[in-house]
Each structure stands twice: as structure tokens, then as C-alpha cells.
N, C-alpha and C positions, 0 to 999 in steps of 0.2 A: 400279931396282925398280918404277918407274912405267911402265906401258905404255898407249898410247892406240891406238884404232882409228879412223882418219879416215873409214872407210866406215860406221861405226856411226851410227845415228840419235840415240844418246845424246850430249848436248852434251859438249864437251871438259872443261869445269869439273866436270861431274858424274862423268866417268870418273876424273879425278884425285882428286876427293873420295872416291869409292868405293874406289879403290886404297889410299889412305892409311888409310881406316877399316878395311879388311880386314886390312892389315898390322898395325894396332894390335891388333885382335881376335885375330889368329893368333900374336901374340908376336914377329913379325919387327921391329916397332918397339916399344921398351919405354919406360915412363914415364921422362922426363928426357932421352931421346935427342934430339939436334938433327936437324931436317929441313933439306933444302937451301933456300937462299935462293930466293925466287920468281924472280929474274932468272936464277940459275944453272939452275934446273929448266926454265924456259922455253927457255933456250938448248940444254939437253940434249935436250929433246923436239922442238926446232925448231918451236916454236909461239909465238904472241903471248904476252906476259906476262899479258894480261887474264884468260884462263881460269884461270891459276895463282893469281892474286890472288883471283879469285872463290871458288875451292876453299878456299884458306887462310882467307878470311874466314868461310866457313861452318863450317869445322872449329874455328876460334877461337870462333865464336858458340855452338857446341854443346858446347864444353868438351873436345874431343879434343886440341887444341893450346893452347899458351900462349906469349905473346910476352914476351921479357925485353929491356928497353931496353939497347941497346948490345951485346947478345950474340946475338940471333937468335930463331928460333922453335923450340920444343921440344914433344915429346909431353907432355901434361899429367901432372904428377907425382901428381895426385889419382887417376889411373887405376891402382889397385893391381894388381900382376901377377896375383893370383889371381882378379881380376874381369874380365880381358880377354875371356874367351870362356866365358860361363856355359853350362853343360850341364845338362840335366835329371838330377836324382838319381833313383835307383830309387825308385819309389812302390809301396807295397803295393797288392795287388789291391783295387780298389774305393775306394781312399782318395781319389782325385781325382774320383770320379763325381759329377756335379751332382745336386742334389735339388731338385725343385720343391715349394715349400711356401708356403702362405699361409693362416694359421689365423685371420685376423682383422685388425683395424686398430686401432691406438692413436689417441687423439685428435690431430688435426692442427690447425694454426693456422686459425682461422675468421675470416671477414670479409675485406674488401679491404685490400690493403696500399697506403697512400695515395701512396707515392713511386714505384710501379712502373707501367709500361705507359701512361704519359701522355706525349704529345708535348711537347717543350719542353727548355729548357736542363738539361743534366746527366742527362737520363733514360737509364737503362741499358736496352739492348735495342731502342732506337729507331734506325731507319736513315734514310739519305738517300733517302726514297721518291721525291722529285722527280727523282732521277737514275736511276731504274729504266728499263730499255728497254721501255716499255709497248708500243710498236708491234710489236716482234719477238715479245714474249710473247703479245699479243692475237692476232696473226696465226697463231701456232702453235696456241693454244687453239681458235681458230675453226676451223682446219683439221681438228682432231680431233673437234670437236663436230659437224661436218658428216659425219663418217665413222661415224656410229652404226651398230652391227651388233648382232645378237642376242648374240654372244659378249661384246661390250663392256658389255651390260646385266646380265650374270650376275655372281655373286660374283667378286671379284678373286682372283688367284693368291695362295696362302698366304704366300709370302715376298715378294710384290711383283711387279710387271710385269717380265717377263724382259728387255725392252729397256732398262728403267731400271736394273735390277741390273747389266746388262752395261756400260752407260755409266758408272755409279758406280764399278764395279771398275776400268775403264780410267783414269778420272780419278784414283782414289786411288793406283794403281800409279805413275802418271806424276808426280803432284804431291806425294804424301805418303810415297812409298816403302813403302806398305802392301803386304804379300805376301798376295794373295787372288785368287780368281776369282769369277765371278758367283754360283756356287752357295753361297758363304758370305755373300752380302749379304742382309740382311733389311730391307725397307723398313718404316719405322715413322712414327708421327705426331710426329716431333720427338725430340730427344735425351732429353727427360724420360721419354717412354714407354720408350725403350731402357734408361735407367737403372733404371726400375721393373721391367722384364722381367728384366734382369740380376740384380737383387736377388732376385727370386722364384725364378729358376733356380738360383742359386748358394748361397743361404743358408737354412738351417733356422731355426726359431724359437730365439732365444738365441745363434745362432752369431756369433762375433766377426768384425767387418769393419773394416779401417782406413779412416778418412776423414781428409781434410786439415783441419788446424786453423791458420788459418781455412779455410773451404771454402764450397762452394755450398750455400746453405740449402735449396734445393728437392731436393737429393740426400738430405738428412736426412729430408724428407717421404717420399720413395720408399722409403728403408730402414725407416722406421717401419711402412709397410704390410707389409713382410716380417718385422717383429718380431724383427729381429736385434739384436745388441749392438754398437752403434757405438763404435769406439775412436778418439778424436781423436788424430792424430799430428801433431806440430808441423811447420810449414813454415819453412824459413830461406832464405837467399840462393841455395841450390842446389836448392830444392824440398823434397819430402817427406823428412823425416829417417828413413831406413830403419832405422838403428841404434836410434833411439828407438822406432820401431814394433815392432821385435823384442823390446825390453825390455818393452813394454806388452802385446803379444799375439803371441808368436812363431808360434803355431799358428792365426792368423787364417785364415778361409776365403777372403777376398778383400780386395783393396785398390782403392779408387776414387780415381783420380788425374786431374789435369789437367796433364800434364807439359810440353806445348808452351807454355802460357800459363796459369799457375796462377790459379785464381779464388779470391779476388779480387786477390791481391797482385801478380800479373803476372809472377812469376819463371819462368824456363825451367829445368827440371830438368837438372842437369849430367850429363855422360856417365857419371861414376863412380856417381852416384846411380841412374841408369837401370840400369846393370849390377848394382848391389847389389839393386835391387828385383826384377829378373828372376831373379837367383840365389836370393833368398829364396823367390820363388814356386815355382821348380822344386824346391827342397829341401823346402818345406813342403807341396807338393801344392796350392798356393793358386792363385787366379785374379786377374788384374789387369783392371780395367775402365778403359780409357783414354778419357776424355771430351775430344775434340778440337774444342771448340765454336766456336772462331774462328781457327783456325790459318792461314787464307788471308791474314790481315792482320798482316803483320810488316814493320816499316819500316826496321830497321837492317841486316837480312840476309835471305837467302832463308828461306822457311818451314822450320822445324826438322823433320827426319825423324821419323817416328812411332816410338813405343815398340814398337808391334806389328810393324813391319818389322824392327826390331833383333832381335826374338825369333823372327821367322819365323811369328808368329801361333799359336804352340803354347799359350801360357798367357794370351793377351791378347784380350779383347773390345774392339774399337775402335768408338767411337761418334762420329758426326758429324751435322750438321744443315744444312739450307739456310735456316734462319730468320735467320741472321746475315748471309748473303750475298745472298739474294733478298728474301724478306719472310716474317714469322712466320705470317701467315694461310695460307700454303701448306700448313703442317703436314706437311712431309715431312722425315724424317731417315733415318738408316740405321745398322745395326750390322753389323760384320764379325765373324762368329762362328767360333771354332775348330771344325773338323769334329766333335770329340768332344762338343761342346755343342749342335750344330745341331738335332738332333731334339728335345731338351728345350726349347730356346729357341722353336722353332716351335710345340710343343705348348702351352706357356704362353701364347704370343702368340695362338694360335687360341682358347684358352679365354676370353680377355679381349677380343679385338678381331678381327673377321673381315677386316680389311684396309683400305687406303686407297683413295679413289676412283680408278678407272682413268683418268679423263679427265686429271687433273692429272699422274698418273704418266707417261702417254704424252706429254703436252706437255713435261714436264721432261726426258724422255729426248731428245727432239728439240732442246730448248734447249741441252743439253749437247753433243750430237753435232754440231750445226751451228756450234759455237764461240761462241754468244752468252754463255754463262756465263763462259768464260775472259776474254772482252773486258770483261764487266761487272766482274769481280773486279779486272782490271788498272786500269780506270778508277776504281773506288771506292777502291782501295788508295791512289792518289794523292790523291783527295779527302779521305779520312780522315786521311792523313798531314798534310795541311795543317790540318785541323781540330784534330788532336791537337797540332800545334805551336802553334796559336793558343791553345788551352786552357792548355797548360803555360806559355806566355809570359804569359798574363793572370794566372794564379795566382802566378807569380813576381813580376809587377809589383805585385800587391795585397798579397802576404804575405811577399815576400822569402824569407829563410832561416828564417822562423819556423815553416814547415810542411815536412813531408817529402812528396815526390811519388814514388810508386812505380808501376812497371809501364808506363812510357810507351813502351817499345820495340815493343810489339805490341798487337794486339787493338783493342777499341773502347771501352775505359774506362781511366781512371787512378785511383789511390787517393791521397787526400790525408789525412794523419794530423792529429789534433788533440791538444792538451794534455789530459791525463786529467781535469782539472777541468771540462771542457766535456762536455755530453751530446749525442752525435751524433743519438740518437733524438729528443730534444726539439727540437733545431734543425731536423731534417728534417721533423718534424710541423708546426712553425711555418712552414717554407718553402713548404708546399703552398699556403697562402693567396696567396702571391705567384707561384704557378706556377713554382716552382723545385723540381726533383725530385731530391732528395738521398737516395741509398741509404746508410743508416748502416752503416759497416764493422763495428760491434760485433755486428750481427745475423748475421754470418758465423761467429761463434765459438760453439762448444758449451760451452767451459769457463767458469769463474767470473771470469776476469780479461781481458775482451776489450779490444783497443785501440779507441780512439775515432777516428773519421775518416769519410770519405765515399768511396763508389764513384761516380765521376763519368763518365757516358757523354758522348760527343761526336759520335755518329753522326748525329743529326738537328739539330744546331745549327750554323749557318753560322759561318765563321771570324770575320766582322765582328761577330757577336753575343757572342763570348766575353768581351771586356773588360767589357761591362755586366753580364753574368751573374756574372763574378767579383767585381765591385764589390758587387752585390747580396748575394752570399754573405758578403763581408767585413762588410757592414753587419749581417747577421744574427748573425754570430759576435761582433761588438762588442756588439750588444744582449744576447746571451746572457752575455757576460763581465760585463756591468753588473748582472746580477741579484744580489739579496742572497744570502748564504749559505743562508738558509732556502729560497729559490726554487731554488737550484742543487741542493739536496739533495732537492727534490721535495715539501717541506712547505709 
């Protein structure tokens, strides 16, 4: 059933992976059916066993296959037959047409957030800036700065520089299995702007929209500007609970999700949940906004294929950013917009922002095309894997089994949970004085019963600094535990 093309530029492991996934979607492999042993398949295809093992590992990581000790490898039983190949239901005329609406703004959180955007241990969003390829970047920027022309001084192209859009489209097709061409790419100033634009395009005032619970707090800010009705949908070990979302708001207009690496808990949405979500979107005439904010950094397997590619881009807006891979001051991100929404998306974008500076767009296009970006990601993936391991090891050494550590398989942060008797916000506020930057997990919840814990970044902290930072954290928690009941209750 598996065929390979040795003349193809696509790697063998990817050909095998794509063949199995297609057979599962098309019903030729059904849930519970056994797949060949890796050694047998390699012999049948007359290839090394290594690409077969790589394909199986990715299919296992994404939830398409499951391994049974002593029995073999099988198609995941969680993939229900009716969900294998979601097809769009018939939608009434005009039902799925986007509406651009912004009738005002609700009050948003004011003032600085003390534990964010500071360099130091556990700070979320901070990178290993000292490992950035300064020489290559400076050389490219200088080259373009010397090529100033009358055209380069004019307003930038509405969707972004054509060279950059083309480079981003090629990168996404190769690395994230996104189905797109350059005409669908819109360059934005980071993923936050893309989220805000998506909300304004898709949602009328009061329209229901699913958000993950817990989820990204700054998404809630963007949705507040659209004055929609946010519907918190619980997240479990398989990602967004689609069945719960349908009970809460079956006719929601949009779902905002982080399927590859859920923020903040770090889980990867299972294959069955992905298919359920797409099926719901097609039947409800709804849209999915996929925020793929740090998918390049996955340590136990290859990066997980995008939800957008699984759907063919029909109902999914795919959002990404260079803030987590290069540096946040660059302020360049992108949205892959379905053709049906492109005109509306560009109109709303043009009404609020006339575009990003052409100089950095041109430099970034060359940075991608000349291979510097791919090399930088490979290098930093190894670096962050070592820092992640050092952080998890230090937390285990200091806290043992007394705390739960979540989301260590990917991304640039982990989550450490706390007993409910402790206040993560109070500890984080006290930690600032000691230059320890703890993002309270409870601030990611919209509901009344948040879990207590910390979102701990490791991007800017050296591996040899992790033990002392973990000891500092333990001392803070011991101090908090020693407070009187009145102090713990805030009186």
C-alpha cells in the first residue's frame, strides 16, 4: 500500500508518513487496524529502516498511530470512522461570509505586567540573543540599506513585500505542511496583530467565539477590541475539548486555538480532536484561527503538521511569527488567509496599519532564501533542548514529585503547577524584587477556578544557571507557605 519515489525531492520518511495519513483519511486504514512492523515495511520497500522509524515516530506523536506493548503498532482507535475525512457541509448563501466590525473597545488591563519582557531566569518570550547570527543579519541589512531607491521609500505593498511573502510560503509548505501560495500571505507586525485582525474580520459585536481555557491572555485583549462573546472551552490532554465547545456554543463564529503547542499547558492536539474541530467548522460555517507561535521548537519528534494543511486551508487562518525564532523587536509575523477572506482581511489591515517597513522585510526575505534562518533554527533547537532539560532536572531536584511539570516536549516554556493553597500571583509579584520572572498560570484562565502555577521560560537562561534559579524559586515558595492564614487570604 505504501509507494515511494526515489527520484522525488521529498524525503523518504515524509513520503511514508504522507502515505499512511492519506490511507487513514480515505478509510483504507481503519481505527484499530494493525500496520506493518517497521522492519518488515523497510524490507518490503527495499530501504533502510531509519526512514520507516522516523515516519512511525511522527505518526505516533501526532496521534494517528498507537503502540501496544507486545502486540505491535495500530491505527489509533480514537480516530472515529465518521471523522476520517471531514468534508464541508452545505452552507446557506452568505452564512459564512466574514463581517468586519469594530464598534469600540472595552477596558483593557492597564499598566505594566511586572513579570513579562524582562531578561533573566524563567522570563517567557526571552531568547538566546547571544546566539543570534549577528554578522549574517547585519551584512544583509547593510546590503539593502545601501540599495535605497525611490520605490523603496514609498508606502509598502498592502500585503507585504512580494519577495518575503514568496519566501514565507515556500518555508511553510516545506516545514509546516501548510497549503498556500504567496498570494495568501499577509505580512503583519507579529502574531498579536494577526489575532486582532482575524477577530475584527470574523466577529460581529456579541458574536460567540471559542477560546482555550486556559489560554493566551493577550488573545482575550484582542477579542475584547472586537467586542465579541468569548466562550472558554476546556483543554485536556488531547487539546481543545471540541465536544464541550459544541455544548457551550455550537454556532460559534470562530475558534482560536494553539494546536501544535497549546499555550500555556503545552499539549499537542490529537489527530481525532483536529478532525472533530474541522468537521465542526465546516458544519457550522465557522472559522478556525490557528496560532502556531513556536512550532519550530519540538524536541521529542519532528514539528507537528499544521491544522491548516490538514484542512487544505478552506476554513483555517494560519498565524505565525518570527519573534520566537529571531527576535521580537523585528516585529514581523504573517497570516495565511483563505481566499474567501483575503479581501476583507486586507481591507481591515489597511484601515488600521499601512504596512511594515520595507527594509526589514527585504532583509528577512534574503535571510530565509540564503539558508540563514534554517541554520539558526537548527542550532537554537539544540540549545533550547539543553536548557529545557536543565530546567526540568533542576525543578525535579528541588521539588521532587511535589509539583507537576507540563509541556516539556516542545516550545520555549514549561508549566509547573502549585498547590491551591498558594497564590501564584503573590509569589510572582514578590519574585520580581529578586529578578526572578514568574508568569502566574492563573492569569491564563478566564473562569472562576484557575489552577495555580507558573509558566517558566528557559530561552534566555543558561543551563548552568538553572539550579540556582530553581533553588531561589523553592525558597520563595517555602516563604509563602510559612505565611499566616490571614496573610494567605490576603488580609
